[in-house]
C-alpha positions, 0 to 999 in steps of 0.5 A: 713266032706267028708275027715273025714268020707271017703265019695267019690263023689258018696256018697256026691251026694247021701247025697246032693240029699236026701234033695230035694227028701223029699222036693218035696215029701212033696209037694204032701202031704201038701194040704192033710195034712192041710185039714185033720189035720189043719194048726197049727198041720201040722206047728207043726209037720213039726217044730218038725220034722225039729228040731229033724232031725237037732239035730240028723244029726251029730250023724247020719253022720258016717252011710251014709244010716241013714244020707241020710234017715234023710236028706230025712226026713229033707227035707220033714219037711222043705217042709211041713213047707214052704207051 
């Protein structure tokens, strides 16, 4: 993908490091969300977010900023689902 979209190493680093940012951020909020909304609702939201962003990723690959934001959301959704 890097050759196809002409991503340099710096941009690749931003794209790859976006996922852990979302994942780590979700760790701060999961307990509060579960207490407020319940386990089933948080898990349903996590799976919905995770699935939607995974589906949209190939369509967003041509716009690096949007791809980075989607990777942050993917990490956030996956982090919510793992707790």
